[in-house]
N, C-alpha and C positions, 0 to 999 in steps of 0.2 A: 586523518580527518575524512569525514564523509563528503563526497562530491556527487551531486545529482544534476542531471540535465533537465531543465524546465521544458516540457513539451510545447509550451505556448510561445515563449520568446526565444527558445533555442539556446539559452545561455547555460554553460556549465558553472554551477555555483556551489560553494562549500556550505556546510551546515549553519554557519553564522548568518547567512542571508536567508535562511529558511526557518519555518516553524513547523514542528511535528504535530500532526493531528490524530495520531493513533491508528488503529487498525482500519484498513480499507474494506470495502464491500460488506458492510454491516447491513442487515435488514432493519430499516428504521421502523419503530413501532410508534403509532400515533393514537389519536382518540379512538376509543372503541376496543383497544387491545386489553387483554386481561393483565392483571397485576404481575403475574409470573413472566409473561412475555416482555413487559415493559422493564421489569427488574433485570432480566437477562440482557436487554438492549443497553441499559445504563451501566451495568457492572461486569458482565462476563466478556472477557477478551481472551484471545489466544495470545500466548507469550512463548513462541517456539524458540528453540535453539536451532536455527537453520533458516530456511526460506520463509519470508514473511512479506505480506502486502500491506503497505502503509500509505496514509494520507500525508501530504506535505503542502505547505503554502510558501510561495516565493514572495516573502514579505518585502524585501528591499529591491524588488524588481517589478514584475507585472502584477503582483498581488493575487494571482490566481492559485487555486487548489489543484493539485495533481496527485496521481498515485505512483508509487515506486515499489518495485519488487527487488528485495535485497536479502542477503544472508545476514542474520543478526550475529552470527558467530565470527565471520570473516570480514564483514562490511562490504562484500562483493555486491555490486549493483548489476542486476540482470536487465533493467530497463525502467523507463518511466512512461506514463501515458495519461491521457485526459481523465479527469475525475468524473466525467459524465459517462465513462465506460462501465458497464455493469459487471464485466469480468475481465481478467487480464487478456490482452491480445494473444492470439495463438503463437506469434513469433516469440513473445516473452516466455510463454509456457514451454515452447520447444527449446529455448535457450537454457531454461532451468533443467529440463529433463536431460539435456545433453551433458550437463555438468554434474547433475545430482540424480542419477538413475534411481527410480523408485520413490521419488519425493511425492508427497501429497499434502494438500491443504484443503480443509473443508470438503466441498463437493468436487473440487478440481482434482484431476489426477494426471 
């Protein structure tokens, strides 16, 4: 079972207390964007076998959204952090690089 730490209330909770919100760090497209960019925002998602950054909501706790870095293959969690963060904190990127040399995701290396 997947267990994540909510960075807001500090609780370790299992996935039954959480709601998955899909891929984290997406560029939101709004009014004025062209159809192709908006289509990509709505439908194009990474689905890696390995390290992935996701959005989660602590439904039966504080109710806040946060991000988690985890391996989709092993369910290993590298860390959680505030949803208002534009990119994963350096400490989490370092933890991933230590265990998965050569990993990459999007523009992060």
